[in-house]
C-alpha positions in Angstrom: 0.0 0.0 0.0 1.3 3.4 -0.9 2.3 5.7 1.9 -0.3 8.6 2.1 2.5 11.1 2.6 4.3 9.8 -0.5 1.0 10.0 -2.5 0.4 13.6 -1.4 3.9 14.5 -2.3 3.6 12.9 -5.7 0.3 14.8 -6.4 2.1 18.1 -5.5 4.8 17.3 -7.9 2.4 16.5 -10.7 0.4 19.6 -10.0 3.6 21.7 -10.3 4.2 20.1 -13.7 0.7 20.9 -14.7 1.1 24.5 -13.8 4.4 24.7 -15.7 2.9 23.1 -18.7 0.0 25.5 -18.9 2.2 28.5 -18.4 4.6 27.4 -21.1 1.7 26.7 -23.5 0.2 30.1 -22.8 3.5 31.7 -23.7 3.6 29.7 -26.9 0.0 30.6 -27.8 0.8 34.3 -27.2 3.4 34.1 -29.9 1.3 32.5 -32.7 0.5 34.3 -35.9 -3.2 34.7 -36.9 -2.8 32.1 -39.7 -1.4 29.6 -37.1 -4.4 30.1 -34.9 -6.6 29.2 -37.9 -4.4 26.2 -38.9 -5.6 22.6 -38.4 -4.5 20.8 -35.3 -4.1 17.0 -34.8 -7.6 17.0 -33.3 -9.8 16.0 -36.2 -12.1 19.0 -37.2 -10.5 21.4 -34.8 -8.2 24.3 -35.6 -5.6 25.5 -33.1 -8.1 28.0 -31.7 -10.7 25.2 -30.9 -8.0 23.2 -29.1 -6.9 26.2 -27.1 -10.5 27.0 -26.2 -11.1 23.4 -25.1 -7.9 23.4 -22.9 -9.4 25.9 -20.5 -13.0 24.7 -20.6 -12.6 22.9 -17.2 -11.4 26.1 -15.6 -14.2 28.3 -16.9 -17.3 26.1 -16.6 -18.8 25.5 -13.2 -20.2 22.0 -12.4 -23.8 23.2 -13.0 -22.7 24.8 -16.3 -20.9 21.6 -17.3 -23.9 19.4 -16.5 -26.1 21.9 -18.4 -23.9 21.6 -21.5 -23.8 17.8 -21.2 -27.6 17.8 -21.0 -27.8 19.8 -24.2 -25.6 17.2 -25.8 -27.9 14.4 -24.6 -25.2 13.0 -22.4 -22.6 12.6 -25.1 -19.3 13.9 -23.7 -17.6 14.2 -27.0 -20.5 16.1 -28.6 -20.6 18.4 -25.6 -16.8 19.2 -25.7 -16.9 19.8 -29.5 -19.8 22.1 -29.2 -18.3 24.2 -26.4 -14.9 24.4 -28.0 -16.4 25.7 -31.3 -18.6 28.2 -29.5 -15.8 29.5 -27.3 -13.3 29.7 -30.2 -15.8 31.8 -32.1 -16.6 34.3 -29.3 -13.2 34.8 -27.6 -10.2 36.6 -29.0 -6.9 34.6 -29.4 -5.4 36.8 -26.7 -8.2 35.8 -24.3 -7.9 32.1 -25.2 -4.2 32.2 -24.3 -5.0 34.1 -21.1 -7.5 31.5 -20.0 -4.8 28.8 -20.1 -2.4 31.0 -18.2 -4.9 32.1 -15.6 -5.9 28.4 -15.0 -2.3 27.3 -14.4 -3.0 26.4 -10.8 -6.6 25.4 -11.2 -7.4 22.0 -9.5 -9.5 20.7 -12.4 -9.1 17.1 -13.4 -10.9 14.9 -15.9 -13.7 12.6 -14.7 -11.2 9.8 -14.2 -7.5 9.7 -13.8 -6.8 12.5 -11.3 -3.9 14.9 -11.7 -2.0 12.5 -14.0 -4.9 12.6 -16.4 -5.0 16.4 -16.2 -1.3 16.5 -17.1 -2.0 14.2 -20.0 -4.9 16.5 -21.2 -2.5 19.5 -21.2 0.5 17.8 -22.7 -1.4 16.0 -25.5 -3.5 19.0 -26.5 -0.3 21.1 -26.5 1.3 18.6 -28.9 -1.9 18.6 -31.0 -1.0 22.3 -31.6 2.8 22.2 -31.9 3.2 19.0 -34.0 0.5 20.2 -36.4 2.2 23.6 -36.8 5.7 22.1 -37.1 6.9 23.8 -33.9 9.9 22.1 -32.2 8.7 22.1 -28.6 10.0 19.2 -26.4 7.9 18.1 -23.5 10.2 17.7 -20.4 11.1 14.1 -19.7 9.7 14.0 -16.2 6.2 15.0 -17.4 6.4 12.7 -20.4 7.4 9.6 -18.3 4.3 10.0 -16.1 2.1 9.7 -19.1 4.0 7.0 -21.0 4.0 4.8 -17.8 0.3 5.4 -17.4 -0.7 4.0 -20.8 -3.3 1.2 -20.3 -5.6 -0.8 -22.6 -8.7 1.0 -21.1 -7.2 4.4 -22.1 -6.4 3.2 -25.6 -10.0 2.1 -26.0 -11.4 5.4 -24.7 -9.3 7.4 -27.2 -9.9 5.0 -30.1 -6.2 4.0 -30.4 -5.6 0.7 -32.1 -2.1 -0.4 -31.3 -2.7 -4.1 -32.0 0.2 -5.9 -33.5 2.7 -3.1 -33.0 5.4 -2.2 -30.4 6.0 1.5 -29.8 9.8 2.0 -29.4 11.0 5.5 -28.3 14.2 6.6 -30.0 15.0 9.3 -27.4 14.1 7.5 -24.2 14.5 3.9 -22.8 10.8 3.1 -23.3 8.6 0.8 -25.3 5.0 -0.4 -25.2 3.1 -3.3 -26.8 4.2 -6.3 -28.9 4.6 -6.9 -32.6 6.2 -5.0 -35.4 8.2 -2.0 -34.1 7.2 1.6 -34.8 10.0 4.0 -33.9 9.7 7.7 -33.1 10.2 10.4 -30.5 8.6 9.4 -27.2 6.2 12.4 -27.3 5.1 11.4 -30.8 4.5 7.8 -29.7 2.4 9.2 -26.8 0.2 10.8 -29.3 -0.5 7.5 -31.0 -1.7 6.2 -27.6 -4.2 9.0 -27.6 -5.6 8.1 -31.0 -3.7 10.7 -33.1 -2.3 10.4 -36.6 1.0 12.3 -37.2 2.4 14.2 -40.2 4.6 12.2 -42.6 8.2 11.7 -41.6 7.8 11.5 -37.9 7.7 7.7 -37.5 9.7 4.8 -38.8 8.9 1.1 -39.2 6.7 -0.9 -41.5 3.4 -0.3 -39.7 4.0 3.5 -39.4 1.6 4.3 -42.3 -1.2 3.2 -40.0 -0.5 6.2 -37.9 0.3 8.8 -40.5 -1.9 11.5 -41.9 -2.9 11.1 -45.5 
């Protein structure tokens, strides 16, 4: 059984990484050009501005507000988040969208399951949805990345629609791999995106099965 004091200390460490991730991403968003804000992200159907709007949704919506939006979407979480992201991206300026992320740096929001590690994953992956799509060379710090890589589970793969059957993800920049089968090689943060159901631009992955995970 984990020591409660150790668990509390670990949560504090992850929360510090969450705050740092949000502040760094807010700085990055502040530096984007208008055409980059309107560029496509790795989230299917979302531009960069929709991703940025979605990242701060949990900070800005109260519990009653969230439940109300969920009711409008007839209980479908994905439909609700898509609707709110599109609405907020349309009504808020890009400066405001970046500010929301920065102002929520220390907000205690977490997804419905997964706790603070899941909140870190939410921020890291959506940040990569933006930077990878735009071709920006931002590297996620290794300590944050390892928390997420070590937390990959079959249940999470199913939730995000990630089909990793028959492949082994092999990081080229960290001592890490996952799965079994034909190897797919790439940077650890790119392989993390595969576990969250993303497809990547050409040239980021190596290995015979890599075309399964590459954008057309």
